[in-house]
C-alpha positions in Angstrom: -101.0 82.4 39.4 -102.7 85.4 37.8 -103.4 88.4 40.1 -106.6 89.5 38.2 -109.4 90.8 40.4 -112.3 88.9 38.9 -114.8 88.1 41.7 -114.9 84.5 40.6 -111.2 83.8 41.0 -110.5 80.9 43.3 -113.9 79.3 43.1 -114.5 76.6 40.5 -118.3 77.0 40.4 -118.1 80.8 39.9 -115.3 80.3 37.4 -117.5 78.0 35.3 -120.3 80.5 35.5 -118.1 83.3 34.4 -116.7 81.2 31.5 -120.3 80.3 30.5 -121.4 84.0 30.4 -118.4 84.9 28.3 -119.0 82.1 25.9 -122.7 83.2 25.7 -121.7 86.7 24.6 -119.3 85.3 22.0 -122.1 83.2 20.6 -124.8 85.9 20.7 -125.3 85.7 17.0 -126.7 82.3 16.0 -124.7 80.4 13.4 -125.8 80.3 9.8 -127.9 77.3 9.0 -125.9 74.5 7.5 -125.8 74.1 3.8 -128.3 71.6 2.3 -126.8 68.3 1.3 -125.0 68.5 -2.0 -126.6 65.8 -4.3 -123.4 65.8 -6.3 -121.3 65.2 -3.3 -119.2 68.3 -3.9 -116.3 67.9 -1.4 -115.9 71.7 -1.2 -119.5 71.9 0.1 -118.9 69.3 2.7 -115.7 71.0 3.9 -117.5 74.3 4.3 -120.3 72.6 6.2 -117.8 71.0 8.6 -115.9 74.2 9.2 -119.1 76.1 9.9 -120.2 73.5 12.4 -116.9 73.2 14.1 -116.8 77.0 14.6 -119.5 76.7 17.2 -118.3 73.7 19.2 -117.7 74.6 22.9 -114.5 73.3 24.5 -114.8 69.8 25.8 -113.9 70.8 29.4 -114.9 74.3 30.3 -113.8 73.9 33.9 -110.2 73.5 32.7 -110.5 77.0 31.1 -111.8 78.6 34.3 -109.7 79.9 37.2 -107.5 77.7 39.4 -109.4 76.5 42.4 -107.8 77.2 45.8 -107.1 73.8 47.4 -107.9 75.1 50.9 -111.2 76.5 49.9 -112.1 73.3 48.1 -111.1 71.2 51.2 -113.1 73.4 53.5 -116.2 73.1 51.4 -115.8 69.3 51.3 -115.5 69.1 55.1 -118.5 71.3 55.7 -120.6 69.3 53.3 -119.5 66.0 55.0 -120.3 67.3 58.4 -123.8 68.5 57.4 -126.4 66.2 59.0 -124.1 64.1 61.2 -120.7 64.0 62.9 -117.9 62.1 61.2 -114.6 60.8 62.5 -111.3 62.5 61.6 -110.3 59.3 59.7 -113.5 59.4 57.6 -112.9 63.0 56.7 -109.2 62.5 55.9 -110.2 59.6 53.5 -112.8 61.8 51.8 -110.3 64.7 51.3 -107.7 62.2 50.0 -110.2 60.8 47.6 -110.9 64.3 46.2 -107.2 64.9 45.6 -106.7 67.5 48.4 -102.9 67.7 49.2 -102.0 66.1 52.5 -100.6 69.2 54.1 -103.7 71.2 53.3 -105.9 68.3 54.6 -103.9 68.0 57.8 -104.0 71.7 58.5 -107.7 72.1 58.0 -108.5 69.0 60.1 -106.5 70.4 63.0 -108.3 73.6 62.7 -111.7 71.9 62.6 -110.7 70.0 65.7 -109.7 73.2 67.5 -113.2 74.7 66.9 -114.9 71.4 67.9 -116.3 70.4 64.5 -114.2 67.3 64.5 -114.1 65.4 67.8 -113.4 61.6 67.9 -114.2 61.3 71.6 -117.7 62.8 71.0 -118.1 60.9 67.8 -117.4 57.5 69.6 -119.9 58.3 72.4 -122.6 59.4 69.9 -122.0 56.3 67.8 -122.4 54.0 70.9 -125.5 55.9 71.9 -127.1 55.5 68.5 -126.1 51.9 67.8 -126.1 50.4 71.3 -128.9 49.7 73.8 -130.1 53.3 74.0 -130.5 53.7 70.2 -132.6 50.5 69.8 -130.1 48.6 67.7 -129.0 46.6 70.7 -125.4 46.1 69.7 -123.1 44.8 72.4 -119.7 46.3 73.2 -117.8 43.9 71.1 -119.8 44.8 67.9 -119.6 48.5 68.7 -115.8 48.3 69.1 -115.6 46.7 65.6 -117.7 49.4 64.1 -115.6 52.2 65.7 -112.4 50.6 64.5 -113.8 50.6 60.9 -114.6 54.3 61.4 -111.0 54.9 62.2 -111.4 55.6 65.9 -108.3 55.0 68.0 -108.7 51.9 70.2 -108.0 53.8 73.4 -110.6 56.4 72.5 -113.1 53.6 71.7 -112.3 51.7 74.9 -112.9 54.8 77.1 -116.2 55.4 75.5 -117.3 51.7 75.7 -116.4 51.6 79.4 -119.3 53.9 80.0 -121.8 51.3 78.8 -123.8 49.9 81.7 -123.7 46.0 81.6 -127.3 46.0 82.9 -128.4 48.1 80.0 -126.6 45.8 77.6 -128.3 42.8 79.0 -131.7 44.4 78.9 -131.1 45.3 75.3 -130.4 41.6 74.6 -133.6 40.6 76.3 -135.6 43.1 74.3 -134.1 41.7 71.1 -135.0 38.2 72.0 -138.6 39.0 73.1 -139.2 40.8 69.8 -137.7 38.0 67.7 -139.7 35.3 69.6 -142.9 36.7 68.2 -141.9 35.4 64.7 -140.7 32.0 66.0 -144.0 30.7 67.4 -144.2 28.0 64.7 -140.7 26.5 65.2 -139.6 24.0 67.8 -137.7 25.1 70.9 -134.3 23.8 69.7 -134.6 25.7 66.4 -135.8 28.8 68.2 -132.9 28.7 70.6 -130.4 28.3 67.8 -131.8 31.3 65.8 -132.0 33.5 68.9 -128.5 32.7 70.1 -127.2 33.3 66.6 -129.0 36.7 66.4 -127.4 37.8 69.6 -124.0 36.6 68.5 -124.3 38.8 65.4 -125.0 41.7 67.7 -121.8 41.1 69.5 -122.9 39.2 72.6 -120.8 36.4 73.9 -122.0 32.8 73.6 -122.5 32.4 77.4 -124.5 35.6 77.9 -126.5 35.0 74.7 -127.6 31.5 75.7 -128.4 32.5 79.3 -130.7 35.3 78.1 -132.4 33.1 75.5 -133.0 30.3 78.0 -134.5 32.7 80.5 -136.7 34.4 78.0 -137.9 31.1 76.5 -138.8 29.9 80.0 -140.7 33.2 80.7 -142.8 32.5 77.5 -143.5 28.9 78.6 -140.9 27.3 76.3 -137.7 25.5 77.1 -134.2 25.8 75.6 -132.2 22.6 75.2 -129.2 22.1 77.4 -126.0 22.9 75.6 -122.4 23.6 76.5 -121.3 27.1 75.8 
């Protein structure tokens, strides 16, 4: 790699800017206007016109002519951009780096470093995800649904289990009741059997077991003066 001391060296964006400024100086004098069309179709005139135009064509890929980007600097920028706004799991960040073509050894080294300084923390990520998607965050997801989401985020099962063990079953049930009460307001025109089926289905999609879902629905229907049909769950 060249050892020149240009300030843009190692940064793709600065390299492009430097190339553009250089190209601008080379092209300071505007090109001569193209020759008017030759009514006789003189091939020599057409050839001169093409050569004049081609003289001012910029390279197709100016980035390729700029300085080599430092993979570690690129990877660090990607990580910081990804972590702006919200936390992400290590697996998510590793996938992003791989998708951007960052070498595995560079990605691994930087992820370890980010973990050491606390910018990447799967334990904290799992707890924050549960807080935002569970009963506290208003989404009302039960532990089973939360576990599936954490697995998709690449969180280790043991890490997810420890975080999910902190969920209070009473809070989970209250979240289910709140979901049912809210949904009931839009089911005033349907019969009790249909309402029960829709409410139990909603809770199932949120990760609640069939027995718990039916018990909550039956109780909330009774509170509102309605009756759930007897079913085996």
